[in-house]
C-alpha positions as CSV (number, residue, x, y, z in Angstrom):
1,X,-6.8,25.0,10.4
2,X,-5.8,21.3,10.0
3,X,-4.3,20.5,6.6
4,X,-3.7,17.0,5.2
5,X,-1.6,16.4,2.1
6,X,-2.2,13.0,0.4
7,X,0.2,11.3,-1.9
8,X,-0.2,8.0,-3.8
9,X,2.0,5.5,-2.1
10,X,5.4,5.3,-0.4
11,X,8.5,5.1,-2.7
12,X,10.6,2.0,-2.9
13,X,13.7,4.3,-3.0
14,X,15.5,5.6,0.1
15,X,14.8,9.2,1.0
16,X,17.0,11.7,-0.9
17,X,17.9,15.3,-0.6
18,X,15.3,16.7,-3.0
19,X,12.4,14.2,-2.2
20,X,8.8,15.1,-2.5
21,X,8.5,15.5,1.3
22,X,11.5,17.9,1.3
23,X,9.9,20.1,-1.3
24,X,6.5,20.0,0.5
25,X,8.2,21.0,3.8
26,X,10.0,23.9,2.1
27,X,6.8,25.1,0.4
28,X,4.7,24.8,3.6
29,X,7.3,26.6,5.6
30,X,7.4,29.5,3.2
31,X,3.6,29.8,3.4
32,X,3.4,29.3,7.1
33,X,1.3,26.1,6.8
34,X,1.4,23.3,9.3
35,X,0.3,20.0,7.8
36,X,0.2,16.2,8.1
37,X,1.1,13.9,5.2
38,X,-0.2,10.5,4.3
39,X,-0.6,8.2,1.3
40,X,-3.8,6.8,0.0
41,X,-2.0,3.4,-0.3
42,X,0.0,2.5,2.8
43,X,2.6,0.3,1.1
44,X,4.8,0.6,-2.0
45,X,3.2,-0.7,-5.2
46,X,4.5,-0.6,-8.7
47,X,1.2,0.5,-10.2
48,X,-1.6,2.2,-8.2
49,X,-4.9,0.4,-8.0
50,X,-8.1,1.1,-6.1
51,X,-7.8,-2.5,-4.9
52,X,-4.9,-1.3,-2.7
53,X,-6.8,1.5,-1.1
54,X,-8.4,1.1,2.3
55,X,-11.4,3.3,1.8
56,X,-12.4,3.1,5.5
57,X,-8.9,4.3,6.5
58,X,-9.1,7.2,4.1
59,X,-12.6,8.2,5.3
60,X,-11.5,8.1,9.0
61,X,-8.3,10.0,8.2
62,X,-9.8,12.7,6.1
63,X,-12.6,13.5,8.6
64,X,-10.0,14.9,11.0
65,X,-8.9,17.8,8.6
66,X,-10.3,21.1,7.5
67,X,-8.5,21.2,4.1
68,X,-7.1,18.3,2.1
69,X,-4.6,18.6,-0.8
70,X,-3.9,15.7,-3.1
71,X,-0.6,15.2,-5.0
72,X,-1.1,13.7,-8.4
73,X,-4.0,12.1,-10.3
74,X,-4.4,8.9,-8.3
75,X,-5.1,10.4,-4.9
76,X,-7.4,13.0,-6.7
77,X,-9.4,10.2,-8.3
78,X,-9.7,8.3,-5.1
79,X,-11.1,11.3,-3.1
80,X,-13.3,12.3,-6.0
81,X,-14.7,8.8,-6.1
82,X,-15.4,9.0,-2.4
83,X,-16.9,12.4,-2.8
84,X,-14.5,13.9,-0.3
85,X,-13.9,17.6,-0.9
86,X,-10.2,18.4,-1.7
87,X,-7.9,20.5,-3.7
88,X,-5.9,18.7,-6.4
89,X,-2.3,19.6,-7.0
90,X,-0.4,18.4,-10.1
């Protein structure tokens, strides 16, 4: 099964020891899940806006996966708007 985890946008901060990706890796390893990670916005923004989302890119990307998990409200709202089935995580 191909799993995609979608976040909002890249952080402006340098990666740190307990970053989101580190926690996701640890969680997925414990569950035995292999996954890919992407953001709905490809570049860092101070405030997320649908104007920054490439809907064509998201559509092409998500078609490749059996299950999609979203991290946070913004990626959830984007996929809901696009009518793409997914599981929203807080």
